[in-house]
C-alpha positions as CSV (number, residue, x, y, z in Angstrom):
1,X,-0.1,-0.2,0.1
2,X,1.3,3.3,-1.1
3,X,1.4,6.4,1.4
4,X,0.0,9.5,1.6
5,X,3.6,11.4,0.7
6,X,6.3,10.7,-2.0
7,X,9.3,10.5,-0.2
8,X,11.0,14.2,-1.7
9,X,7.9,15.3,0.6
10,X,8.5,13.2,4.2
11,X,11.9,14.8,3.4
12,X,10.7,18.0,3.6
13,X,8.5,17.2,6.5
14,X,11.1,15.8,8.6
15,X,13.0,19.1,7.1
16,X,10.7,21.7,8.2
17,X,10.3,19.7,11.4
18,X,13.7,19.9,12.5
19,X,13.9,23.8,11.9
20,X,10.6,24.4,14.0
21,X,12.8,23.1,16.6
22,X,15.6,24.8,16.0
23,X,13.5,28.1,15.7
24,X,11.7,27.7,18.2
25,X,14.6,27.7,21.0
26,X,15.9,30.6,19.1
27,X,12.9,32.5,19.5
28,X,12.2,31.4,23.6
29,X,15.9,32.4,23.9
30,X,15.3,35.9,22.7
31,X,12.1,36.3,25.1
32,X,13.2,34.9,28.0
33,X,16.9,37.2,27.8
34,X,14.9,40.0,27.1
35,X,14.7,42.7,29.3
36,X,11.4,43.9,30.1
37,X,10.3,47.1,32.0
38,X,6.6,46.0,33.5
39,X,6.5,43.0,35.8
40,X,2.7,41.9,33.6
41,X,4.7,42.7,30.2
42,X,7.8,39.7,31.4
43,X,4.9,37.3,32.6
44,X,3.2,37.5,29.5
45,X,6.4,36.8,27.6
46,X,8.0,34.3,30.0
47,X,4.5,32.1,31.0
48,X,2.5,33.1,28.0
49,X,4.1,33.1,24.7
50,X,7.2,31.3,25.2
51,X,4.9,28.5,27.0
52,X,2.7,28.4,24.1
53,X,5.8,28.4,21.9
54,X,6.7,25.4,23.6
55,X,3.1,23.2,24.1
56,X,3.5,23.7,19.6
57,X,6.2,22.4,19.6
58,X,5.7,19.9,21.1
59,X,2.6,19.0,20.4
60,X,4.5,18.4,16.8
61,X,6.9,16.4,17.9
62,X,4.2,14.8,19.3
63,X,2.1,14.1,16.4
64,X,5.0,12.9,14.2
65,X,5.4,10.4,16.1
66,X,2.3,9.3,16.6
67,X,1.3,9.7,13.2
68,X,4.4,9.8,11.3
69,X,4.0,10.9,7.9
70,X,5.0,7.8,6.0
71,X,2.9,5.8,7.7
72,X,0.4,4.2,5.5
73,X,-1.7,1.8,7.8
74,X,-4.8,2.8,9.1
75,X,-3.6,3.5,12.9
76,X,-5.5,2.2,16.3
77,X,-8.5,4.7,17.5
78,X,-6.1,5.9,20.5
79,X,-3.1,6.3,18.8
80,X,-5.4,9.1,16.7
81,X,-7.4,10.7,19.5
82,X,-4.0,11.1,21.1
83,X,-3.0,13.2,17.7
84,X,-5.8,15.0,17.8
85,X,-5.5,16.1,21.3
86,X,-2.6,17.0,20.1
87,X,-4.0,18.9,17.3
88,X,-6.3,20.6,19.4
89,X,-3.7,21.5,21.9
90,X,-1.8,23.1,18.9
91,X,-4.7,25.6,17.5
92,X,-5.6,26.9,20.6
93,X,-2.1,27.8,21.8
94,X,-1.5,29.4,18.5
95,X,-4.3,31.4,18.5
96,X,-3.5,32.4,22.1
97,X,0.4,33.3,21.4
98,X,-1.3,36.3,19.0
99,X,-3.2,37.6,22.3
100,X,-0.4,37.1,24.5
101,X,2.1,38.8,22.0
102,X,-1.0,42.3,22.3
103,X,-0.5,42.2,26.1
104,X,2.5,42.1,26.1
105,X,3.2,45.8,23.9
106,X,0.3,46.9,25.8
107,X,2.0,46.5,29.0
108,X,5.4,47.6,27.8
109,X,4.1,50.6,25.6
110,X,1.9,51.1,27.8
111,X,-1.3,51.5,25.9
112,X,-3.8,53.3,27.6
113,X,-7.0,55.2,26.9
114,X,-8.1,58.7,28.9
115,X,-5.3,57.3,31.2
116,X,-6.1,54.0,32.0
117,X,-5.1,50.2,31.2
118,X,-7.7,49.2,28.5
119,X,-11.1,47.0,28.9
120,X,-9.1,43.5,28.3
121,X,-11.7,42.9,25.3
122,X,-9.9,45.2,23.5
123,X,-6.6,44.2,23.9
124,X,-5.8,42.4,20.5
125,X,-3.3,42.4,17.7
126,X,-6.8,42.9,14.8
127,X,-8.2,45.6,13.6
128,X,-11.3,45.8,15.5
129,X,-8.6,46.4,18.9
130,X,-8.1,50.3,17.5
131,X,-6.4,51.7,19.9
132,X,-3.4,49.0,19.5
133,X,-3.1,49.2,16.2
134,X,-3.2,53.3,16.3
135,X,0.0,52.2,18.8
136,X,2.2,50.6,16.2
137,X,4.1,51.9,13.0
138,X,2.9,51.9,9.5
139,X,5.8,48.9,8.9
140,X,4.6,46.5,11.4
141,X,0.6,47.4,10.9
142,X,1.6,45.7,8.0
143,X,2.7,43.1,8.5
144,X,-0.7,42.3,10.2
145,X,-2.6,43.6,7.7
146,X,-0.2,40.7,5.4
147,X,-1.1,38.1,7.6
148,X,-4.8,38.7,8.5
149,X,-6.7,36.6,5.9
150,X,-4.2,33.9,7.2
151,X,-6.0,34.7,10.8
152,X,-9.6,35.1,9.4
153,X,-9.9,32.5,7.3
154,X,-7.4,29.6,8.5
155,X,-6.6,30.0,12.0
156,X,-9.7,31.5,13.6
157,X,-11.6,29.2,11.8
158,X,-9.9,26.1,13.5
159,X,-10.8,27.9,16.8
160,X,-14.0,29.2,16.5
161,X,-15.1,25.8,15.4
162,X,-12.8,23.5,18.0
163,X,-14.3,26.3,21.2
164,X,-18.2,26.7,20.1
165,X,-19.6,24.0,17.9
166,X,-17.6,21.0,16.7
167,X,-14.1,19.7,18.1
168,X,-11.7,19.1,15.4
169,X,-10.7,15.7,14.8
170,X,-8.5,13.6,12.6
171,X,-11.1,10.8,10.0
172,X,-10.4,7.3,11.6
173,X,-9.7,6.8,7.1
174,X,-11.5,6.9,4.1
175,X,-13.9,5.3,2.0
176,X,-13.3,5.8,-1.7
177,X,-16.2,6.0,-4.3
178,X,-14.4,2.9,-5.4
179,X,-15.3,0.9,-2.3
180,X,-18.5,2.5,-1.4
181,X,-20.9,0.1,-2.7
182,X,-19.2,-2.9,-0.7
183,X,-18.4,-0.9,2.7
184,X,-22.6,0.4,2.9
185,X,-23.4,-3.5,3.1
186,X,-21.2,-4.6,5.0
187,X,-22.5,-1.4,7.4
188,X,-26.1,-3.0,7.0
189,X,-24.4,-6.5,7.9
190,X,-22.5,-5.6,11.1
191,X,-25.6,-3.9,12.2
192,X,-28.1,-6.8,11.7
193,X,-24.9,-8.4,13.9
194,X,-25.6,-6.4,16.3
195,X,-28.5,-6.3,17.0
196,X,-28.6,-9.9,16.8
197,X,-25.9,-10.7,19.1
198,X,-23.4,-12.1,17.2
199,X,-20.2,-10.6,18.6
200,X,-17.7,-12.3,16.6
201,X,-19.0,-11.7,13.4
202,X,-20.2,-8.4,14.5
203,X,-16.0,-7.7,14.8
204,X,-15.2,-9.8,11.8
205,X,-17.4,-7.1,9.2
206,X,-15.6,-4.4,11.4
207,X,-12.8,-5.2,10.0
208,X,-13.7,-6.0,6.9
209,X,-14.7,-2.2,6.2
210,X,-12.1,-0.6,8.1
211,X,-9.9,-3.5,5.2
212,X,-11.8,-0.9,2.2
213,X,-10.8,1.9,4.1
214,X,-7.4,4.5,2.5
215,X,-5.5,6.2,6.0
216,X,-5.3,10.0,4.9
217,X,-3.9,12.7,7.1
218,X,-6.8,15.6,7.8
219,X,-8.6,17.1,9.9
220,X,-11.7,19.0,9.7
221,X,-14.6,19.8,11.9
222,X,-17.5,19.4,10.5
223,X,-19.5,17.3,7.7
224,X,-21.6,19.4,7.2
225,X,-20.9,22.7,7.7
226,X,-18.5,25.2,6.0
227,X,-15.3,24.3,8.1
228,X,-11.5,24.9,7.5
229,X,-9.1,21.2,5.9
230,X,-5.8,20.6,6.2
231,X,-3.6,18.6,5.7
232,X,-1.8,18.1,9.4
233,X,1.8,17.4,9.0
234,X,2.5,20.8,6.7
235,X,0.2,23.0,8.0
236,X,1.0,22.5,11.5
237,X,4.6,23.6,10.1
238,X,3.5,26.4,8.5
239,X,1.2,27.9,11.4
240,X,3.9,27.8,13.9
241,X,6.7,29.1,11.5
242,X,4.0,31.9,11.0
243,X,3.2,32.0,14.5
244,X,7.7,32.6,14.7
245,X,7.3,35.2,12.6
246,X,4.7,37.1,14.8
247,X,7.0,36.5,17.7
248,X,9.9,38.2,15.7
249,X,8.5,40.6,14.2
250,X,6.7,41.6,18.1
251,X,10.6,41.6,18.9
252,X,11.5,43.9,16.1
253,X,8.7,46.8,16.8
254,X,9.3,46.5,20.5
255,X,13.4,47.4,19.6
256,X,12.0,50.2,16.8
257,X,9.7,52.0,19.4
258,X,12.6,51.7,22.1
259,X,10.8,49.6,24.3
């Protein structure tokens, strides 16, 4: 059985994972060794952004361990569940990283309204956080605008569905159109066996169904509503690199404004 990725793609994925680990170590060091003006800004950098980065990097490593790119056979249900937990953690922490960067900035600048601290709901990097946006340089705003579609259409889409609607999951396997009729017949037969308490027959029919399936490293939310879907190995690495990019851009912005 052929795997999902080519040999060249697998090599690229492992190289990307290695690059991710190196960039993680580098960026974390920059945040942890930086001198912050405010204790709260330091806390968001140390225990917010840096900790989240570490969780994300470890989540990617776990996924590569549990469901390696070269995997061909349909994995065990518990293995898929463990990888699903890691992906869900990654998505929530990626979204949290952006909020932590906004809080670092608001505390260090500081960003105030009428001499008072901002309402927490107004702290963010997005265009709705007007007071925060107005405090940035044009260069940093341009960077945020260039990544706004990624935030809104991709990251926020995954996060919102995960938090409020259908949780992100990995399908156990797919069935090709050519095999769907046979799969459906086995489904009817296995349901009948279960109703008649023919446990052994039921297990055999379930195994026959699974044998018709193909493993695919996909992640998605709902099968009925329009939701983001992705091949998770390359997508998670790309998403990590984008968060890394945000972090480095924030360090540059802090330095540019003498903070």
